[in-house]
C-alpha positions as a printed NumPy array, in Angstrom:
array([[ 13.078,  -5.329,  22.431],
       [ 11.085,  -2.382,  23.792],
       [ 13.496,   0.174,  22.343],
       [ 13.484,  -1.623,  18.999],
       [  9.681,  -1.672,  18.966],
       [  9.608,   2.076,  19.504],
       [ 12.143,   2.472,  16.691],
       [  9.998,   0.291,  14.414],
       [  6.922,   2.4  ,  15.14 ],
       [  8.842,   5.616,  14.481],
       [ 10.147,   4.227,  11.198],
       [  6.564,   3.421,  10.229],
       [  5.338,   6.899,  11.1  ],
       [  8.166,   8.482,   9.122],
       [  7.342,   6.261,   6.146],
       [  3.663,   7.207,   6.294],
       [  4.416,  10.91 ,   6.656],
       [  6.88 ,  10.811,   3.763],
       [  4.366,   9.035,   1.548],
       [  1.586,  11.467,   2.386],
       [  3.781,  14.535,   1.952],
       [  5.547,  13.405,  -1.219],
       [  2.53 ,  12.038,  -3.108],
       [ -0.683,  13.281,  -1.467],
       [ -2.828,  12.733,  -4.576],
       [ -1.855,   9.052,  -4.761],
       [ -3.362,   8.282,  -1.359],
       [ -7.041,   9.003,  -1.905],
       [ -8.176,   6.782,   0.966],
       [ -8.466,   8.135,   4.469],
       [ -5.194,   9.483,   5.826],
       [ -5.747,   7.441,   8.979],
       [ -5.532,   4.264,   6.916],
       [ -2.067,   5.194,   5.685],
       [ -0.978,   6.428,   9.106],
       [ -2.131,   3.144,  10.623],
       [ -0.859,   0.745,   7.969],
       [  2.723,   1.977,   7.872],
       [  3.513,   1.628,  11.616],
       [  1.703,  -1.707,  11.814],
       [  3.71 ,  -3.013,   8.866],
       [  6.921,  -1.671,  10.352],
       [  6.226,  -3.338,  13.691],
       [  5.368,  -6.635,  12.043],
       [  8.372,  -6.568,   9.716],
       [ 10.719,  -5.504,  12.486],
       [  9.547,  -8.153,  14.93 ],
       [  9.822, -10.884,  12.29 ],
       [ 13.335,  -9.711,  11.393],
       [ 14.298,  -9.495,  15.081],
       [ 13.282, -13.081,  15.726],
       [ 14.81 , -14.374,  12.486],
       [ 18.131, -12.738,  13.349],
       [ 17.777, -13.723,  17.008],
       [ 18.262, -10.107,  18.072],
       [ 21.92 ,  -9.947,  17.018],
       [ 21.617,  -7.235,  14.349],
       [ 19.23 ,  -4.473,  15.438],
       [ 20.187,  -2.179,  12.541],
       [ 19.168,  -4.858,  10.055],
       [ 15.885,  -5.314,  11.915],
       [ 15.169,  -1.584,  11.647],
       [ 16.028,  -1.665,   7.936],
       [ 13.714,  -4.634,   7.432],
       [ 10.933,  -2.756,   9.208],
       [ 11.458,   0.204,   6.861],
       [ 11.238,  -2.072,   3.826],
       [  8.091,  -3.788,   5.101],
       [  6.502,  -0.446,   5.887],
       [  7.336,   0.971,   2.473],
       [  6.063,  -2.08 ,   0.626],
       [  2.742,  -2.281,   2.442],
       [  2.219,   1.478,   2.269],
       [  2.798,   1.398,  -1.478],
       [ -0.126,  -1.001,  -1.801],
       [ -2.428,   1.817,  -0.72 ],
       [ -1.214,   4.173,  -3.469],
       [ -3.635,   4.713,  -6.344],
       [ -1.805,   6.596,  -9.122],
       [ -4.673,   5.939, -11.533],
       [ -6.946,   8.105,  -9.362],
       [ -4.433,  10.933,  -8.91 ],
       [ -5.612,  14.4  ,  -9.843],
       [ -4.724,  15.431, -13.368],
       [ -3.921,  11.959, -14.655],
       [ -5.939,  10.442, -17.438],
       [ -6.819,   6.784, -16.891],
       [ -5.221,   5.566, -20.121],
       [ -5.39 ,   1.892, -19.23 ],
       [ -9.111,   1.844, -18.522],
       [-11.787,   1.244, -21.1  ],
       [-14.53 ,   3.697, -21.778],
       [-17.79 ,   2.963, -20.001],
       [-19.929,   0.576, -21.977],
       [-23.431,   1.361, -23.031],
       [-26.249,  -0.43 , -21.304],
       [-27.023,  -3.699, -23.024],
       [-23.84 ,  -3.776, -25.089],
       [-22.855,  -7.192, -23.75 ],
       [-25.881,  -9.251, -24.684],
       [-25.653, -12.855, -25.649],
       [-25.618, -13.375, -29.416],
       [-28.999, -14.184, -30.952],
       [-29.509, -17.625, -32.324],
       [-31.604, -18.142, -35.393],
       [-34.635, -20.308, -35.07 ],
       [-35.198, -22.92 , -37.719],
       [-38.036, -22.002, -40.046]])
């Protein structure tokens, strides 16, 4: 289990490095957050897979750790904040007071 844990951590570090090198503008948060999330996710996913498979298929456990690491690292990606991309899905900022309650007429 010790060797597998080291493999899981290495898979997580490779996933984080690949994400940061391939799409650096998508990860606007601190680099340490990405470099910490990916190995933690890989360790968690690998350990869960190891115990579910009862340790019989270590290659599948390593693959499961890679998938878990990739999925949780992708949650940190922010393509809408990437440099050079227009936020097409966002509304323009509203003017102050534009969302007031409608006025009700008073009876005369």
